[in-house]
C-alpha positions in Angstrom: 11.2 3.8 2.4 8.6 1.9 4.4 6.8 -1.4 4.0 3.0 -1.4 4.3 3.1 -4.4 6.7 4.0 -3.6 10.3 3.2 -4.1 13.9 3.6 -1.9 17.0 2.3 -1.9 20.5 2.5 0.0 23.8 1.2 -0.3 27.3 0.7 2.4 29.9 -0.5 2.0 33.6 -0.9 5.3 35.4 -3.1 6.7 38.2 -5.2 3.6 38.4 -5.8 3.5 34.6 -4.5 1.0 32.1 -4.0 1.4 28.4 -3.0 -1.3 26.0 -2.7 -0.5 22.3 -1.7 -2.7 19.3 -1.4 -1.5 15.7 -1.3 -3.9 12.7 -1.2 -3.1 9.0 -1.2 -5.0 5.6 -1.1 -3.9 2.0 -3.9 -1.6 0.7 -4.3 0.7 -2.2 -5.3 3.6 0.0 -5.1 4.5 3.7 -7.8 2.6 5.5 -7.8 3.0 9.3 -10.1 0.9 11.6 -10.1 1.5 15.3 -11.6 -0.9 17.9 -11.9 0.6 21.4 -14.2 0.4 24.4 -17.5 2.2 24.3 -16.4 4.4 27.3 -13.7 6.1 25.3 -15.3 5.7 21.8 -15.5 9.5 21.3 -11.7 9.6 20.9 -11.8 7.6 17.7 -11.4 10.6 15.4 -8.4 11.9 17.4 -6.8 8.4 17.2 -7.3 8.3 13.4 -5.7 11.7 13.0 -2.6 10.6 14.8 -2.3 7.4 12.6 -3.0 9.2 9.3 -0.3 11.8 10.2 2.3 9.0 10.2 1.0 6.6 7.6 0.2 7.2 3.9 -1.0 3.8 2.7 -2.1 0.5 4.1 -5.0 -1.2 5.9 -4.4 -0.3 9.5 -6.2 -2.0 12.4 -5.9 -0.3 15.9 -6.9 -2.3 18.9 -7.2 -0.5 22.3 -8.0 -2.0 25.7 -8.8 0.5 28.5 -9.6 0.0 32.1 -10.2 2.6 34.8 -9.8 1.3 38.4 -10.0 4.7 40.1 -13.2 6.4 41.3 -11.7 9.9 40.9 -13.9 12.1 38.7 -16.7 9.5 38.5 -20.3 9.8 39.6 -23.2 7.3 39.3 -26.4 9.1 38.2 -29.9 7.5 38.4 -32.2 8.4 35.5 -35.3 8.7 37.7 -37.7 9.7 34.9 -36.7 6.6 32.9 -36.9 4.4 36.0 -40.5 5.7 36.7 -41.5 4.8 33.1 -40.2 1.3 33.6 -42.1 1.0 36.9 -45.4 2.3 35.4 -45.2 0.0 32.4 -44.4 -3.0 34.6 -47.3 -2.3 36.9 -49.7 -2.0 34.0 -48.4 -5.3 32.6 -48.9 -6.9 36.1 -52.5 -5.8 36.2 -53.3 -6.9 32.7 -51.7 -10.3 33.2 -52.8 -10.6 36.9 -49.3 -10.9 38.2 -47.7 -9.9 41.4 -46.7 -6.2 41.1 -44.1 -6.3 43.8 -41.3 -4.5 41.9 -37.8 -4.6 43.4 -35.7 -1.4 43.1 -32.7 -3.6 42.4 -34.4 -5.0 39.4 -35.3 -1.6 38.1 -31.6 -0.5 38.4 -30.7 -3.2 36.0 -32.9 -1.8 33.3 -31.1 -0.2 30.3 -29.7 3.3 31.0 -31.3 3.6 34.4 -27.9 3.8 36.0 -25.3 5.9 34.2 -21.7 6.6 35.0 -20.7 10.2 34.5 -17.1 11.3 34.2 -16.0 14.8 35.0 -14.8 16.7 31.9 -11.4 17.4 33.5 -11.0 13.6 33.9 -11.7 13.2 30.2 -8.9 15.6 29.3 -6.5 13.6 31.6 -7.6 10.3 29.9 -7.1 11.8 26.4 -3.6 12.9 27.3 -2.7 9.5 28.7 -4.2 7.8 25.7 -2.3 9.9 23.3 0.9 9.2 25.2 0.4 5.5 24.9 -0.7 5.8 21.2 2.3 7.9 20.2 4.6 5.3 21.6 2.7 2.5 19.8 2.8 4.5 16.5 6.6 5.1 16.9 7.2 1.3 17.3 4.8 0.7 14.4 6.5 3.1 12.0 10.0 1.8 13.0 9.0 -1.7 12.1 7.7 -0.6 8.7 10.9 1.3 8.1 13.0 -1.8 9.0 10.9 -3.9 6.6 11.2 -1.2 4.0 15.0 -1.2 4.2 15.0 -5.0 3.6 12.8 -4.6 0.5 15.0 -1.7 -0.8 18.1 -3.9 -0.6 16.4 -6.7 -2.5 15.1 -4.2 -5.2 18.5 -2.7 -5.7 20.1 -6.1 -6.3 17.4 -7.0 -8.8 17.7 -3.7 -10.6 21.4 -4.1 -10.7 20.9 -7.6 -12.4 18.6 -6.0 -14.9 21.2 -3.3 -15.7 23.8 -6.0 -16.4 21.3 -7.8 -18.8 20.6 -4.6 -20.6 24.4 -4.2 -21.2 24.4 -7.8 -22.6 21.5 -7.0 -24.9 23.4 -3.9 -26.1 26.5 -6.0 -26.8 24.4 -8.5 -28.8 23.2 -5.7 -31.1 26.7 -4.9 -32.1 27.4 -6.2 -35.6 23.8 -7.2 -36.1 23.6 -5.3 -39.5 26.8 -6.9 -40.8 25.5 -10.3 -39.9 22.2 -9.6 -41.6 23.9 -8.4 -44.8 26.0 -11.5 -45.0 23.0 -13.8 -44.4 20.9 -11.9 -47.0 23.6 -12.2 -49.7 24.0 -15.9 -49.0 20.3 -16.4 -49.2 20.0 -14.5 -52.5 22.9 -16.6 -54.0 21.2 -19.8 -52.8 17.8 -18.9 -54.3 19.0 -17.2 -57.6 22.0 -19.5 -58.1 24.1 -16.6 -59.1 26.9 -14.4 -57.6 25.5 -11.3 -59.2 23.9 -9.2 -56.5 22.1 -5.9 -56.7 24.0 -3.9 -54.0 21.4 -1.1 -54.1 18.6 -3.5 -53.2 20.8 -5.0 -50.5 21.3 -1.5 -49.0 17.5 -0.9 -49.2 16.7 -4.1 -47.4 19.3 -3.4 -44.8 17.8 0.0 -44.1 14.3 -1.6 -43.7 15.7 -4.3 -41.4 17.5 -1.7 -39.3 14.4 0.3 -38.9 12.3 -2.7 -37.9 14.9 -4.3 -35.6 16.5 -1.3 -33.9 16.0 -1.4 -30.1 18.4 1.4 -29.2 15.5 3.8 -28.2 13.9 1.1 -26.0 17.3 0.4 -24.3 17.8 4.1 -23.7 14.3 4.5 -22.2 14.9 1.4 -20.0 18.1 3.0 -18.7 16.2 6.2 -17.9 13.4 4.2 -16.1 16.1 2.4 -14.0 17.7 5.7 -13.1 14.3 7.0 -11.9 13.6 3.8 -10.0 16.9 4.0 -8.2 16.4 7.7 -7.3 13.0 7.0 -5.9 14.3 4.2 -3.7 16.6 6.8 -2.0 13.8 9.3 -1.5 11.4 9.7 1.5 7.6 9.6 1.7 5.1 7.3 -0.1 6.7 6.0 -3.3 5.0 2.7 -3.9 2.5 4.0 -6.6 5.3 5.7 -8.5 7.5 2.6 -8.4 4.6 0.5 -9.7 4.1 2.9 -12.6 7.8 2.8 -13.6 7.8 -1.0 -13.5 4.8 -1.0 -15.9 6.8 1.3 -18.3 9.9 -1.0 -18.0 7.7 -4.0 -18.9 6.3 -2.1 -21.9 9.8 -1.4 -23.2 10.8 -5.0 -22.6 7.9 -6.3 -24.6 8.8 -4.0 -27.5 12.4 -5.3 -27.5 11.1 -8.9 -27.5 8.9 -8.2 -30.5 11.8 -6.7 -32.4 14.3 -9.3 -31.4 16.0 -11.2 -34.3 18.5 -12.9 -32.1 17.9 -15.8 -29.7 20.3 -14.4 -27.1 18.4 -11.1 -26.9 15.1 -12.9 -26.6 16.4 -15.0 -23.7 17.7 -12.0 -22.0 14.4 -10.2 -22.3 12.6 -13.2 -20.8 15.0 -13.0 -17.8 14.4 -9.3 -17.5 10.6 -9.7 -17.5 10.9 -12.5 -14.9 12.9 -10.1 -12.7 10.5 -7.3 -13.3 7.6 -9.5 -12.1 9.4 -10.3 -8.9 10.1 -6.6 -8.4 6.5 -5.7 -9.1 5.4 -8.1 -6.3 7.8 -6.5 -3.9 6.6 -3.0 -4.9 3.1 -3.9 -3.8 4.4 -4.0 -0.2 5.8 -0.5 -0.3 4.0 2.5 1.2 
């Protein structure tokens, strides 16, 4: 199990080239990858995203890449002469129109956009890609490891909270024992108090007891809660992205808790349900951090 928050970095210096990669992530409903890298290697963006998406299922991931190439190997400076001539022609025409000195310096022309271009040999690009992937894989490994460590901490906390909920469900089950007998006694006492007589219609008492039992029975809800808890615990031990499934189970557990609360005829049960719902809300917040 992995957390959606994490950080990983890696640095590589080789053959006059330097790579520095940082990966950060926070919670997100889907997998959203943003890559920030220098223009000179921007064409590797899709390859970088593929590596990240192969290791991450959910989260907003930001990848920051610094790259510097201090070697001249495989590089060549190319002058775009056609473009330079256009600049010169336009500048001379402007000088005539505005009656300016048309003494144009070649150095100034070289500073014009796209006149000087740095070309890199294709073989050099392959080398750079291999080195970049080497640094990236190392950063991803550190990144995933941190998410796994955080995930284990969350798992420990969730297991403790679920264990607490299980103990409260047992308490609720204990509080339902003898509930019918208590109701019958209270009903008879109430009838005697109102009618001022000891003569009681036992068939009517039985009928009212059946109606009460039908309205107040929470055994089905407790059984479903136990089932949801079992599913929750099994998911915590599984691999892969489980955050959305856990969130769904928590919603179902909340629904069953609400039904128990609405049927509750005993203060002890109501108080236990409130405590369960409080614990479920804390669990739900933690689940939002799980991949």
